[in-house]
DSSP file (Angstrom, degrees, kcal/mol; ACC not computed):
  #  RESIDUE AA STRUCTURE BP1 BP2  ACC     N-H-->O    O-->H-N    N-H-->O    O-->H-N    TCO  KAPPA ALPHA  PHI   PSI    X-CA   Y-CA   Z-CA
    1    1 A M              0   0    0      0, 0.0     2,-0.3     0, 0.0     0, 0.0   0.000 360.0 360.0 360.0 132.6   48.1   85.2   99.2
    2    2 A T        -     0   0    0      1,-0.0     2,-0.4     0, 0.0     0, 0.0  -0.670 360.0-111.2 -95.3 152.0   51.8   85.2  100.0
    3    3 A R        -     0   0    0     -2,-0.3     2,-0.2     1,-0.1    -1,-0.0  -0.643  32.8-117.4 -82.1 134.4   54.5   86.3   97.5
    4    4 A R        -     0   0    0     -2,-0.4     2,-0.3     1,-0.1    -1,-0.1  -0.526  29.9-118.9 -72.6 134.5   56.7   83.5   96.2
    5    5 A W        -     0   0    0     -2,-0.2    -1,-0.1     0, 0.0     0, 0.0  -0.569  32.8-177.7 -76.8 130.9   60.3   84.0   97.2
    6    6 A T        -     0   0    0     -2,-0.3     3,-0.1     0, 0.0     2,-0.0  -0.991  29.8-110.4-126.4 139.8   62.7   84.3   94.3
    7    7 A P        -     0   0    0      0, 0.0     2,-0.1     0, 0.0     0, 0.0  -0.335  37.6-102.9 -67.9 148.7   66.5   84.7   94.7
    8    8 A R        -     0   0    0      1,-0.1     3,-0.1    -2,-0.0     0, 0.0  -0.456  25.3-161.5 -68.4 141.9   68.1   88.0   93.9
    9    9 A R        -     0   0    0      1,-0.3     2,-0.3    -2,-0.1    -1,-0.1   0.785  67.9  -6.2 -94.8 -32.5   69.9   88.0   90.6
   10   10 A S        -     0   0    0      2,-0.0     2,-0.4     0, 0.0    -1,-0.3  -0.992  53.2-147.5-159.2 158.0   72.0   91.1   91.2
   11   11 A V        -     0   0    0     -2,-0.3     2,-0.5    -3,-0.1    -3,-0.0  -0.999  10.9-157.5-130.1 133.0   72.7   93.9   93.6
   12   12 A I        -     0   0    0     -2,-0.4     2,-0.6     2,-0.0    -2,-0.0  -0.953   5.8-161.6-112.2 123.6   73.9   97.3   92.5
   13   13 A R        -     0   0    0     -2,-0.5     2,-0.6     2,-0.0    -2,-0.0  -0.921   3.8-168.5-107.2 119.2   75.6   99.4   95.1
   14   14 A L        -     0   0    0     -2,-0.6     2,-0.6    27,-0.0    -2,-0.0  -0.934   7.7-155.7-107.3 118.7   75.8  103.2   94.4
   15   15 A T        -     0   0    0     -2,-0.6     2,-0.1    23,-0.2    -2,-0.0  -0.829  16.3-133.0 -95.7 126.1   78.1  105.1   96.6
   16   16 A T        +     0   0    0     -2,-0.6     2,-0.3     4,-0.1    22,-0.1  -0.378  27.4 177.8 -76.6 156.4   77.3  108.7   97.0
   17   17 A A    >   -     0   0    0     -2,-0.1     3,-1.8     4,-0.0    22,-0.1  -0.793  49.7 -75.7-142.0-176.6   79.9  111.4   96.6
   18   18 A R  T 3  S+     0   0    0      1,-0.3    -2,-0.0    -2,-0.3    21,-0.0   0.846 130.1  45.6 -55.5 -35.5   80.0  115.2   96.7
   19   19 A N  T 3  S+     0   0    0      2,-0.0    20,-0.3    19,-0.0    -1,-0.3   0.296  81.7 127.5 -96.8  11.6   78.6  115.4   93.2
   20   20 A A    <   -     0   0    0     -3,-1.8     2,-0.3    18,-0.2    18,-0.2  -0.440  36.2-177.7 -69.2 139.8   75.7  112.8   93.7
   21   21 A T  E     -A   37   0A   0     16,-2.5    16,-2.9    -2,-0.1     2,-0.4  -0.965  24.8-157.9-138.0 154.6   72.3  114.1   92.7
   22   22 A A  E     +A   36   0A   0     -2,-0.3     2,-0.4    14,-0.2    14,-0.2  -0.992  24.1 176.9-129.0 123.5   68.7  113.0   92.6
   23   23 A T  E     -A   35   0A   0     12,-2.6    12,-3.2    -2,-0.4     2,-0.4  -0.969  22.4-142.4-133.3 146.8   66.4  114.8   90.2
   24   24 A H  E     -A   34   0A   0     -2,-0.4     2,-0.5    10,-0.2    10,-0.2  -0.886  13.1-164.9-105.8 133.8   62.8  114.5   89.2
   25   25 A H  E     -A   33   0A   0      8,-3.1     8,-2.6    -2,-0.4     2,-0.4  -0.976   3.6-165.2-122.9 119.9   61.8  115.0   85.6
   26   26 A R        -     0   0    0     -2,-0.5     5,-0.1     6,-0.2    -2,-0.0  -0.873   4.1-169.4-106.7 136.5   58.1  115.5   84.8
   27   27 A Y        -     0   0    0      3,-0.5     3,-0.4    -2,-0.4    -2,-0.0  -0.947  24.0-135.0-124.8 144.5   56.8  115.3   81.2
   28   28 A P  S    S+     0   0    0      0, 0.0    -1,-0.1     0, 0.0     3,-0.0   0.814 101.4  26.7 -69.7 -29.1   53.3  116.3   80.0
   29   29 A Y  S    S+     0   0    0      2,-0.1     2,-0.3     0, 0.0     0, 0.0   0.198 118.6  43.7-124.8  17.6   52.7  113.2   77.8
   30   30 A R  S    S-     0   0    0     -3,-0.4    -3,-0.5    20,-0.0     0, 0.0  -0.954  92.9 -68.0-151.5 172.4   54.8  110.4   79.4
   31   31 A S        -     0   0    0     -2,-0.3    -2,-0.1    16,-0.2    18,-0.0  -0.247  55.7-105.7 -63.2 146.5   55.7  108.8   82.7
   32   32 A P        -     0   0    0      0, 0.0    15,-0.5     0, 0.0     2,-0.4  -0.252  31.7-140.3 -67.8 162.5   57.9  110.9   85.1
   33   33 A V  E     -AB  25  46A   0     -8,-2.6    -8,-3.1    13,-0.1     2,-0.5  -0.986   8.8-158.1-129.1 136.4   61.5  110.0   85.6
   34   34 A L  E     -AB  24  45A   0     11,-2.4    11,-2.8    -2,-0.4     2,-0.5  -0.974  16.7-160.8-110.4 121.7   63.6  109.9   88.8
   35   35 A A  E     -AB  23  44A   0    -12,-3.2   -12,-2.6    -2,-0.5     2,-0.6  -0.901   9.7-168.4-107.9 127.3   67.3  110.2   88.0
   36   36 A L  E     -AB  22  43A   0      7,-2.9     7,-2.6    -2,-0.5     2,-0.7  -0.956   9.7-170.6-111.9 111.1   70.0  109.1   90.6
   37   37 A D  E     +AB  21  42A   0    -16,-2.9   -16,-2.5    -2,-0.6     5,-0.2  -0.904  13.5 171.2-109.8 113.0   73.4  110.3   89.4
   38   38 A C        -     0   0    0      3,-3.1     2,-0.9    -2,-0.7     3,-0.5  -0.426  59.2 -88.3-118.1  55.2   76.3  109.0   91.4
   39   39 A G  S    S+     0   0    0    -20,-0.3    -1,-0.1     1,-0.2   -23,-0.0  -0.685 115.6  16.0  83.2-109.0   79.3  110.1   89.4
   40   40 A A  S    S+     0   0    0     -2,-0.9     2,-0.4    -3,-0.1    -1,-0.2   0.586 124.9  61.5 -78.5  -9.1   80.1  107.4   86.7
   41   41 A T        -     0   0    0     -3,-0.5    -3,-3.1     2,-0.0     2,-0.4  -0.964  58.8-173.4-124.6 134.3   76.7  105.7   87.1
   42   42 A T  E     -B   37   0A   0     -2,-0.4     2,-0.5    -5,-0.2    -5,-0.2  -0.991   6.3-162.8-123.6 132.9   73.2  107.1   86.5
   43   43 A V  E     -B   36   0A   0     -7,-2.6    -7,-2.9    -2,-0.4     2,-0.5  -0.961   4.4-160.3-114.7 130.4   70.0  105.2   87.4
   44   44 A L  E     -B   35   0A   0     -2,-0.5     2,-0.5    -9,-0.2    -9,-0.2  -0.951   2.2-163.7-112.0 125.6   66.7  106.2   85.9
   45   45 A L  E     +B   34   0A   0    -11,-2.8   -11,-2.4    -2,-0.5     2,-0.3  -0.932  25.4 145.5-107.4 128.8   63.4  105.1   87.5
   46   46 A T  E     -B   33   0A   0     -2,-0.5     2,-0.2   -13,-0.2   -13,-0.1  -0.953  47.1 -94.1-151.8 169.4   60.3  105.3   85.4
   47   47 A C        -     0   0    0    -15,-0.5     2,-1.2    -2,-0.3   -16,-0.2  -0.583  32.8-121.3 -87.6 151.2   57.0  103.5   84.9
   48   48 A D  S    S-     0   0    0     -2,-0.2     7,-0.0     2,-0.1    -1,-0.0  -0.746  77.4 -40.3 -93.9  91.5   56.5  100.9   82.2
   49   49 A G  S    S+     0   0    0     -2,-1.2    -2,-0.1     2,-0.0   -18,-0.1  -0.600 119.8   9.6  90.6-154.7   53.7  102.4   80.2
   50   50 A P  S    S-     0   0    0      0, 0.0     2,-0.2     0, 0.0    -2,-0.1  -0.285  91.5 -97.0 -60.2 145.3   50.7  104.1   81.7
   51   51 A V        -     0   0    0     -4,-0.1     2,-0.2     4,-0.1    -2,-0.0  -0.435  46.8-166.2 -67.5 133.1   51.0  104.8   85.4
   52   52 A T     >  -     0   0    0     -2,-0.2     4,-2.0    -3,-0.1     5,-0.1  -0.623  37.7-102.3-114.1 173.0   49.3  102.1   87.5
   53   53 A S  H  > S+     0   0    0      1,-0.2     4,-2.5     2,-0.2     5,-0.1   0.834 123.9  56.6 -64.4 -31.3   48.2  101.8   91.2
   54   54 A G  H  > S+     0   0    0      2,-0.2     4,-2.4     1,-0.2    -1,-0.2   0.887 105.3  50.4 -65.7 -39.3   51.3   99.6   91.7
   55   55 A D  H  > S+     0   0    0      2,-0.2     4,-2.4     1,-0.2    -2,-0.2   0.905 111.3  48.8 -63.0 -41.9   53.5  102.4   90.3
   56   56 A L  H  X S+     0   0    0     -4,-2.0     4,-2.2     2,-0.2    -2,-0.2   0.916 110.6  50.0 -65.2 -43.8   51.9  104.8   92.7
   57   57 A A  H  X S+     0   0    0     -4,-2.5     4,-2.3     1,-0.2    -2,-0.2   0.915 111.9  48.4 -61.3 -43.0   52.3  102.4   95.7
   58   58 A F  H  X S+     0   0    0     -4,-2.4     4,-3.0     2,-0.2    -2,-0.2   0.903 109.0  53.2 -64.5 -41.0   56.0  102.0   94.8
   59   59 A A  H  X S+     0   0    0     -4,-2.4     4,-2.1     2,-0.2    -1,-0.2   0.902 111.1  46.5 -61.1 -41.3   56.5  105.8   94.5
   60   60 A H  H  X S+     0   0    0     -4,-2.2     4,-2.3     2,-0.2    -1,-0.2   0.903 113.0  49.0 -67.5 -41.1   55.1  106.3   98.0
   61   61 A Q  H  X S+     0   0    0     -4,-2.3     4,-2.6     2,-0.2     5,-0.2   0.915 110.7  51.1 -63.5 -42.6   57.2  103.4   99.4
   62   62 A L  H  X S+     0   0    0     -4,-3.0     4,-2.5     1,-0.2    -2,-0.2   0.908 110.2  49.4 -60.2 -43.4   60.3  105.0   97.7
   63   63 A A  H  X S+     0   0    0     -4,-2.1     4,-2.0     2,-0.2    -1,-0.2   0.911 111.9  48.4 -64.0 -42.8   59.5  108.4   99.2
   64   64 A R  H  X S+     0   0    0     -4,-2.3     4,-2.0     1,-0.2    -2,-0.2   0.941 114.7  44.2 -62.7 -47.1   59.0  106.9  102.7
   65   65 A E  H  X S+     0   0    0     -4,-2.6     4,-2.5     1,-0.2    -2,-0.2   0.853 111.3  53.8 -69.5 -34.1   62.3  104.9  102.6
   66   66 A A  H  X S+     0   0    0     -4,-2.5     4,-2.4    -5,-0.2    -1,-0.2   0.892 108.8  49.8 -65.2 -38.6   64.2  107.8  101.1
   67   67 A A  H  X S+     0   0    0     -4,-2.0     4,-2.1     2,-0.2    -2,-0.2   0.899 111.3  48.6 -66.1 -40.2   63.0  110.0  104.1
   68   68 A R  H  X S+     0   0    0     -4,-2.0     4,-2.2     2,-0.2    -2,-0.2   0.906 110.9  50.9 -64.8 -41.2   64.1  107.3  106.5
   69   69 A Y  H  X S+     0   0    0     -4,-2.5     4,-2.6     2,-0.2     5,-0.2   0.921 109.1  51.3 -61.0 -44.7   67.5  107.0  104.7
   70   70 A A  H  X S+     0   0    0     -4,-2.4     4,-2.6     1,-0.2    -1,-0.2   0.906 109.6  49.7 -61.2 -42.1   67.9  110.8  105.0
   71   71 A R  H  X S+     0   0    0     -4,-2.1     4,-2.3     2,-0.2    -1,-0.2   0.893 111.3  49.5 -64.0 -38.8   67.1  110.7  108.7
   72   72 A S  H  X S+     0   0    0     -4,-2.2     4,-2.2     2,-0.2    -2,-0.2   0.913 112.0  47.1 -66.5 -42.8   69.7  107.9  109.2
   73   73 A V  H  X S+     0   0    0     -4,-2.6     4,-2.6     2,-0.2    -2,-0.2   0.919 112.1  51.1 -63.9 -42.9   72.4  109.8  107.3
   74   74 A E  H  X S+     0   0    0     -4,-2.6     4,-2.3    -5,-0.2     6,-0.2   0.911 108.6  51.6 -60.6 -42.7   71.6  113.0  109.3
   75   75 A S  H  <>S+     0   0    0     -4,-2.3     5,-3.1     1,-0.2     4,-0.3   0.911 111.9  46.3 -61.0 -42.9   71.9  111.1  112.6
   76   76 A R  H ><5S+     0   0    0     -4,-2.2     3,-0.9     3,-0.2    -1,-0.2   0.901 110.6  53.4 -65.4 -40.7   75.3  109.7  111.5
   77   77 A F  H 3<5S+     0   0    0     -4,-2.6    -2,-0.2     1,-0.3    -1,-0.2   0.902 114.3  40.9 -61.2 -42.3   76.4  113.2  110.4
   78   78 A Y  T 3<5S-     0   0    0     -4,-2.3    -1,-0.3    -5,-0.2    -2,-0.2   0.379 116.6-112.5 -90.3   4.9   75.5  114.7  113.8
   79   79 A G  T < 5S+     0   0    0     -3,-0.9     2,-0.3    -4,-0.3    -3,-0.2   0.733  72.4 131.4  75.5  23.1   76.9  111.8  115.8
   80   80 A R      < -     0   0    0     -5,-3.1     2,-0.5    -6,-0.2    -1,-0.3  -0.731  49.7-148.5-104.0 156.9   73.5  110.6  117.1
   81   81 A D        +     0   0    0     -2,-0.3    -9,-0.1    -3,-0.1    -5,-0.0  -0.857  24.0 167.0-123.3  95.3   72.1  107.1  117.1
   82   82 A D        +     0   0    0     -2,-0.5    -1,-0.1   -11,-0.1   -10,-0.0   0.148  31.3 128.0 -95.7  18.8   68.4  107.4  116.7
   83   83 A T    >>  -     0   0    0      1,-0.1     4,-1.0   -11,-0.1     3,-0.7  -0.427  69.8-120.8 -75.0 151.6   67.7  103.7  115.9
   84   84 A P  H 3> S+     0   0    0      0, 0.0     4,-0.7     0, 0.0     3,-0.4   0.846 113.3  59.9 -58.7 -33.5   65.1  101.8  117.9
   85   85 A E  H >4 S+     0   0    0      1,-0.2     3,-0.6     2,-0.2    -3,-0.0   0.855  99.8  55.6 -63.8 -34.3   67.8   99.4  119.0
   86   86 A A  H <4 S+     0   0    0     -3,-0.7    -1,-0.2     1,-0.2    -4,-0.1   0.793 103.3  55.3 -69.7 -27.4   69.8  102.2  120.6
   87   87 A A  H 3<        0   0    0     -4,-1.0    -1,-0.2    -3,-0.4    -2,-0.2   0.696 360.0 360.0 -78.2 -18.4   66.9  103.2  122.8
   88   88 A A    <<        0   0    0     -4,-0.7    -1,-0.2    -3,-0.6    -2,-0.2   0.482 360.0 360.0 -77.0 360.0   66.5   99.7  124.2
């Protein structure tokens, strides 16, 4: 089954700064929270109700993409271009 395409309704761009933070908050009796604090804006990610397999899949995808983002930022910081396109 393919997923039906729906247009995006909005895009939020958070620009990091010196004081940007990402923190994990674990609670004994409710869903965990990931807080992204980018100065004047804070985004909280949490599950809606009991944790589901979909929530777990999204958490793993978020971790993978965050690791890729970190590698890309590191490459830019050190002046390298480690993208697959650069190797071609």
